[in-house]
N, C-alpha and C positions, 0 to 999 in steps of 0.2 A: 465294870462291864456288866453288860447286860443286853436288854431288850430294848429297843426304841420304837414306839407306835406313832405314828400320823396317819392324816386321812388324804385322799386325792379323789378323784370321779373318773369312772370312764365312760366312754360315750361311745353308742353304736348308733349311728342315724342321727337323731336328734334325741334319743332316747338316755339319759345318762342315771350310773349306778354309782354310789358312792364306794370306795377301794379302801379298805384298812392297809396299810403300808407298814410291816412290820421288819425292823431291821436288828439281827442278832450278830453278835460279835463273840467267837467262840475260840477256844485255843486251836491250831493245827497250820496247814499249809496256807500262805499269804496268799489272798484272793476273793474274788466277790462273784457272788452268782444271784441273779436274779429269777425267781421262779413264780408263777402263776399266769402262764399263756399270754404272755406278751409279744408284741411282733418283734420288727426288728430296732424301730426305733427305742423301745423299752430295753431290748437287750443290749442296745449300744449305749443306754444312760449309765451304764457301771464305769465307762470312760469319761464321760462327760462329767460325771458327780465326782470323780477323783478329782481331776483336773479341776474343778471349779474349786473343793474344800482345798487341795493345797494351794492355788492361787489367792484364795481368802484368807491365807495364813494360819489354818489350822493343821494339824497332824493327822496323818493316815495311818489307821493302825496296820502293824506289821502282821496280820493273822487271819484267819479264817472267818468272812464276813458274807453274810448271808440275807437278801431281799426277799420276803415273800409279798406279795399282792394278793390280797383276799378279798372274794371268794376266788378259790383257784380255778373254778370252772369258767368263769367269765373272760373272755378276750379283753385285753388291754392294747390301747394302740395309741401311737402319738408319744411325743416328747412332754406331754403335761405332766408326767410322772416324778420329773427330775428333781424339783423343788422338795418334794415330799419324801424320797428317797434322801436326800441328801440331808434333810434336820433329822430324819429316823436315825439315819446314821451316827449323826452327831450327838443324837439324844444318847443311844447306844454308848455312846464312848463318852459321855456324862459331860459333855463340852456345854451343854444346854440342858436345863431343867426337865426331866422327864414330862413331868406334869402339865409343863405350860403348852409342849405342841402338841397335845392332845384338843386344843381349843379352836383351833380354825382348821377348814379344808385350806390346802395349798395346792395350787394349779398354776405351773408356769415351768419354761424350759430353762436352762442353765446354759449360760455361755461358758467357753473354759476360764476365761477370767472370774468368774462367779457371778456376771451379770443375769438379770433375769429377765425372760423374752417372752413374748407375749406368743399366744398358741390360739388356733380356733377353736369356736365351740364353747367359750366361758360362757355366755349366757345358759344354754340348756343345762352346762354341768352344773351352774348353782343354782337354777331352777330343780335338779335333781337332789340337789344336796339340803335344798331347805325342805322338799318333801320328805326326806329323810328325817326332819329334826335337826338339821345344822343352824346354825345362826349367826356363822361369822365363817369370813374367806381372806385370802391374802392371793393376790394374783400380780401379773408385770403390770407395770406403770401403763402402758401402751392398751392393756385390757380394763383398767380402772372404771373408763368411761361405759364401757359395754356392760360389766359386772356391775355398776350401780343400779343397772334396771332391773335388777333381782331385789324386788322390793321383800320385807321381811328380815331381810340379812345384813349384818353390819359387814362391809368390804372396804380393804384397806390394799393400798397397792406397795411393792419392795422394789427397790432397784437392785440391789444384790443380796448374794448370799449372805456378805460380812453383815450388812443392817439388819436382816432376819434375826441373825444370831445375836447382835447387840440387842433388838427388840426382846426378844426371847430372854435374856438374861437380867431385862429391867431397866435398861437405858431407853427415856423417852425421846420424841422426835424421828426416832427411824425408820419409821412408816411414814405412807404419802395416804392423806385421807383424801376421800373423793372431794370434788369441785362441787359448786351449785349445780341443780338438774339444767342442763343445755336445753334451752328452748327450741323447738323442731317446729316450725311452720309448715303446715303442708304447702309442698311446693306447684307453683303454676308453669305447667307444661304449655306445647303447642296448644293453640286455641282454634276450635271449630270457625271463628269468625274468617280464618283464613281461606277455608274450601268454600268457593263459590261453585253455586248449581248445586247437582248431585241432590236432589230434593228426597228422591226415593233411599238413595244411600243412607242419608243424615237421618232420616226417619228408624231405617235399620237398626242403624250405630246406636241410638237412643233405646230402641226397645230391647238391643242386646244388653245396653247397660242397666236399665230398669230392671230385668229380670234375671240377669246371669247367664244370658243366653249364648251359645256357641254361633258364629257368624262365617259364612264364606261369601267373598266378595270376586267375580268374574268380569273380566274386562281388558281391554286394550292397555298397551303401555302409557302412562302420563295422565290416566283418567280419574286418579287421586286414590287409588286403595292405600298404598303408604299413608299417605296424610291421613286418610280416616282412621285407619287401625293406629296410627300414632296419638291421635287424640281422645282413643277410648278411657284412658285409665283417666283422665281428666274429667270424663263425665261420670265417673264412679263416686260412692261416697269415701269419705276418709276413711280410714281404717279405727276398727274401735280398739281400746285399749289390748284388749286380748287378741284381736287379730294382729296388731303392732308387734307383740310379742312372740306371736307363732312367725310371723315374715322374719322378724330378727333373727330367731334362733335358727333359721333354717339358712338364711344369707349368712350367719356367723359361723357355722359348721363348714359352710364352701368356701370361708376365708375372703368373701366378697366385701365387707363392711367396711365403712368410713371410721376410723377409730375416735376421732373428733366428734361427729354425729352420729352414734349408732344406729339410734333407733328408726326403726322405717314406719314412718305416717303416711306413705304416699302408696297405691294400690302399684305394685311392680310392673313393668313393662318389658318382656324378656321376647328378644327376635334373635332365633339362632340362623347361621348360615347354613344354606340348603345341604353343605356337606358335612353338618352334623352326625357323628355316630350315634348308634343303638344307645349307648351309656352316656356320651353327651345329654342325650335328650331325656331317656328314663332315670338313671344314673346308676353307679355303682363303681366300679374298679377293681382293680387287681389286688391294692392292697385296703386302704380305707375307703368304705363305703361311702361314696359323696353325692349330695344331691344333684339332681340333673336340672334341665330345664324347665321342665314341668311343675319340679319342687320350688325353683327359685321363681316362677309364677305364681304362687300359692296365692290367691285373693287379690290376684290381679291379671294380667292381659297375658297370652303366649301368643305371641305372633310369627306365622311360618310365611315369609313372602316366598312368590314363585314356588309354591306349594308342590307343585307336580315335579318340581326339581327333587326335591327329598327322595330318601329309598324309600323304597314300599316298605320294607321292615322297619323303619322309623315311623312311617306313619301310621301304620295298622298298630305299634304299640302303643300307640295314644289311645287307644279305643277303651281299655281297661279304666286307666285313670279318670278318662271324661266321664263315666258311670260312676265310680265308686270317690273318688275325690281322694285317692290316695295311691300311693303306689310301693309295693314290697318287693324289694331286690332281695333274692336270694343267692347266698354261696352254699358251696358245701359244708361250712361248718358254723354257719351264722346268717343270721337275715334282718334285715333293716327297712322300717315302713317309713315313708316319707309323707306329709300332706301335701297332695296336688288340686285343689279345689282352684282351676283356673279356667278362664274365659278362652276359649279358643279361636281365632281369627286367623282364616284360611286366605291366601288371596292368590290369583292365577290369573296367567293371559290365556284366551281362549284356544290357542293355538301357539307351536313352537315359534313359527314365523311372527308373532305378534306385532302385525299389521294394525295400524291407528284405525284402519275401517274394515267391514268386513268383504267390502269389494275388493280390496286389494291383495287380501290372503291368497297364497299359493300353497296353502295345504291342502291336499287330499281331502275330504271327507274320514277316509279310514283314519287317516293322519292326527286330525282333529278330536276323533274320537279317543283314540289311544291315548292320548296328551291327557286330557280330563279324565281317562280311564284309570289314570296311574293314582287317582286319589279313590279308593276303594267305595264298593257300595255299603260295607258295613261301617267304614269311617263317615261317609257323608250321612248315614242314618242317623247319624250321633250330633249331626249339626242342626240346629233349629232354624236358622235363617240362611238362604240362599239370594242373593241378589245379583244381577247384572249390572253392571257398572258402565255406562254409555260414555264415550268421549266427551269432555268438556266442551260446551258449543263457545260460539265465538264472543259472543255477549260478555260472557264471564271472562274470556283471556283477555278482552281488549278495555275490562274495569269499569263497563257502564250498569253492571249486575246491581242491584240495590245491596245495602250491607246485611251481610249474614249474620245469624243469629251467633251470640257467643258462647264457648263452653259454662261458663258460670250460670246464665240462665237454663240451659238444658239441664244443668246439675242438680237445680234445684227442684225441677219436675221429676228427675231421676230419683232424689231421695225422698220426695213424697210418695212417690212409686212404690219405693222399698218400703218405705214405711207402712201404708196401704198391706203390701203383701207379708212383712213381720207379723201384723195385728191377725191377719188370715190364719197363718199358721202359727200363732205363739202358744197352741196346745201342743204343737210336736217338735217346735224349737229350729225349725227351716227360715233362715235368713232371707229367702227369696224364693220366687216361684221354681227357678231350674231346680234347686236342691231338692224339691217336693218328691216325694216317693210317688209311683204310677198309682199304687192301691189308693193312698190318700186323695191324689187329684181326681181320681175317679170317682170317688166315693163324695166328695165335694161336689162334683158335677153334677150329681144326681140331684142335689137339692138344690144347688143354687145356677145351673148353668141352663143355657137354652136348648132346644134340640140341637142333636147333630147330623142331621142327615146328609148336609154336605161330607161329613168326617166318613160317614157310613158309606155313602156312595166311594167316597177316594179309596176306601178299604177295600171294597167289594169289587173295584175295574183294578186295582194291584198298584196304584200310585200311591199307597200309603202303607207301611208296615204298622204292627202292632204298635213298637216302638216309636214311631211317628204320631200315631194316634195320641199318645199320651203328652207326647212333647206339643202339637199343635195345642193341645188342652191347655198346657201350662204359657204358651205364648199368647193365646187369647185371655187367659187372666192378666198379665202382665198388659196387653193391648188395653184390657178395662182398665187396669190399675192407673196408665197414663192418660185416661181421657176422665180419670176420675168418676169412674162408674163403680158402684158398689159390687153388682154382677154385669160379668161378661152379655154382651147383645151378640146378637146372630153375625151382625157386621164384623164385632172382633174375630169371631169364629173365621169366617169368610178372608179376612187380612192374613189371620195368621196361617193360614193353609196357604193361601198364597205366595205368603214369602217362604214357608217351609218348601213348597214346589217350585222355586224360582220363579213364579207367574207373576208377582206382582209387576204392577205398570205404574 
């Protein structure tokens, strides 16, 4: 009897680090101690592991057992250490060869009967293991499809602790080999052909998709705000391989992946209810730090319907990730950073009574002003496009309107516009105009842009802030990209300014 060594992975947010699991069997009073800054789930692993070992037909040493999770200064959370702890103890007890248990990273929770159960966050765990030089892993069967996305690593599944012990003793056929890669095709969501009328709003949505810009729509109920927002992901380019892994890793940590087709290839669409808390929106939690809606919408769309009904603190918390593209969740002893490069779409009625026509509104002017005033100035200053949505006209309602352009045709223009923007910013690494830094936008504008007298006047009269000035420049670049112009024209600046100020006709 001696010491057994295995490896697992500790996950904080979407960042993992390999943990050395050591088990020592020594003389002393019977009992087991798990050290290394584990949370409640890690501390309770001793009871799950003991039951799993006994119910798998192996003996439990009636002596002093110590399990160390190193490095000791790194917080460990979750039940994903169970499998590694059990195998390390069996190696220390000489039930399995000690040299073979070092070969693979072990990630999985143990049932009391010895079965291996899935855990969230397997993909970022294995990506961290690859970065540390590991080349093989064993996971639960329900995690195998997700784990197979980690290229550069041999991944296999195991149904029970007994099967894993048999494999480590040299018995063939006890592990599950991954199946062929699942062919995931980009989905076809709701189509823009179903939206009648609203020409200005359709163009605003196309412009937002082409440049990655934030959008606000204000109009009466039934005008099509929700329909338009739901169709934005269908206008965005499919996710690249790198983006797919980013999005999949976030959704894996949140525990919302489909185990059959885990790879996310479509831009996500997240629409939280207006009662969502600050933690639900931004991320966090008292135990595990989980991603919030802003991170689940990474590389996609975050839609806030009835935006003025959200809590003011929740809305204002969006300001920082809208600028930086990430969110840092801090706790007393640790912190986690989540990606949050989303497109925000706000939808609001013009007043609390939500009359179909302005002439039917019963709200005093002060009430209307206070209602939309819940969307604070600093928040709206970060929204590039603001468009008023009028009621749908009778021609569109009766079906006499001409056929509307489908999403596929619009997406082709969006993809071409994004390719032009990516070529423009190729030296900086920006993927779209909205990501470009203000200093780089201004420097580019000096050499390629037209005169900005309209913007200069807007700044002088106070209708445009310095941040708004830069955002109009980005928006004008996107308008030029959609129009297939190499350089923005004065008409692009005028249109961008009108959309920015909510004055587009």
